[in-house]
C-alpha positions in Angstrom: -11.6 -8.7 -13.0 -10.0 -6.0 -11.0 -6.2 -6.2 -11.0 -3.6 -4.6 -8.8 0.0 -4.6 -10.0 2.7 -3.5 -7.5 6.2 -2.4 -8.1 9.1 -0.6 -6.4 10.2 -3.2 -3.8 13.8 -4.2 -3.3 16.9 -4.0 -1.2 17.8 -0.8 0.6 20.2 0.2 3.4 18.9 1.5 6.7 18.1 5.2 6.5 17.3 5.0 2.8 14.1 5.5 0.8 11.8 3.6 -1.5 8.6 4.3 -3.3 6.1 1.6 -3.9 3.5 1.9 -6.6 0.2 0.0 -7.1 -1.5 0.3 -10.5 -5.2 -0.6 -10.4 -6.8 -1.6 -13.7 -10.3 -2.7 -14.8 -11.9 -0.5 -12.2 -15.6 -0.1 -13.2 -17.0 1.2 -9.9 -16.3 3.7 -7.2 -13.1 3.3 -5.0 -14.1 3.6 -1.4 -10.5 3.5 -0.1 -7.0 2.2 -0.8 -4.3 1.1 1.6 -1.0 -0.6 2.1 -0.5 -3.6 4.4 2.7 -5.5 5.3 3.5 -9.0 6.7 6.9 -10.0 8.1 7.9 -13.7 8.5 6.2 -15.1 11.6 4.0 -12.1 12.1 0.4 -11.2 11.2 -0.5 -8.9 8.4 -0.8 -5.3 9.6 -2.2 -2.1 8.2 0.5 0.4 7.3 -1.4 3.3 5.8 -4.8 4.0 4.2 -6.3 6.8 2.1 -10.0 7.4 1.9 -12.2 8.7 -1.0 -11.9 12.2 0.6 -8.1 11.9 0.5 -7.8 11.7 4.3 -4.9 9.5 5.5 -4.0 7.5 8.5 -0.8 5.6 9.5 0.4 2.9 11.8 2.3 4.4 14.7 5.4 2.6 13.7 5.6 4.4 10.4 4.1 7.8 11.1 6.4 10.6 10.1 8.5 8.4 7.9 6.0 7.0 5.3 3.5 8.9 3.1 0.6 7.5 1.2 -0.8 9.2 -1.9 -2.7 8.5 -5.0 -3.1 9.6 -8.6 -6.8 9.5 -9.3 -6.5 10.0 -13.0 -4.2 7.0 -13.4 -5.6 4.9 -10.5 -2.1 4.6 -9.0 -1.5 4.3 -5.3 1.9 5.2 -3.9 3.7 4.6 -0.6 6.8 6.9 -0.1 9.0 5.3 2.5 11.8 7.3 4.1 14.3 6.7 7.0 13.8 3.0 6.5 14.6 0.6 9.4 15.4 -3.1 9.4 12.1 -3.7 11.2 10.3 -2.4 8.1 11.4 -5.5 6.2 8.3 -7.3 5.0 6.1 -8.2 2.1 4.0 -5.1 1.3 0.5 -5.6 -0.1 -1.8 -3.1 -1.9 -5.5 -3.3 -1.2 -8.5 -1.4 -2.8 -12.1 -1.5 -1.6 -14.7 -0.9 -4.2 -18.4 0.1 -3.8 -21.0 -1.7 -5.9 -24.5 -0.6 -6.7 -26.3 -3.9 -5.8 -23.6 -5.7 -3.8 -21.6 -5.2 -0.6 -18.3 -3.4 -0.8 -15.5 -5.8 -1.9 -11.7 -5.9 -1.2 -9.1 -6.6 -3.8 -5.5 -7.4 -3.1 -2.2 -7.1 -5.0 0.4 -9.9 -5.2 2.7 -8.3 -2.7 6.2 -6.8 -3.2 9.3 -7.6 -1.0 11.0 -4.8 0.9 14.3 -5.7 2.6 16.1 -3.1 4.7 19.7 -4.0 5.7 21.6 -2.6 8.7 
């Protein structure tokens, strides 16, 4: 069973920085893409950033220029570097990986989520 273990969330003051990590284990097939999502109380889950198999990246307009997604392919670790944090960034952040299978459709796997709280 594929597992995603997230770390790095916590409390930070506005203007500060955090780095989230997502360690993927038991990966036995090709990774199509990996991404970070977030969900604030009372709001729908939204895409924050995604990185493709070719290492191209895209970001939500609300975080572009402040966040950076990256990966360590050798260790199967996904990172989200968050700078200039704002109170509106407060949310539970989720890691997602999409795997390709030989005889099955692509499948999504999710981490457990990690809380990020930005104080003013």
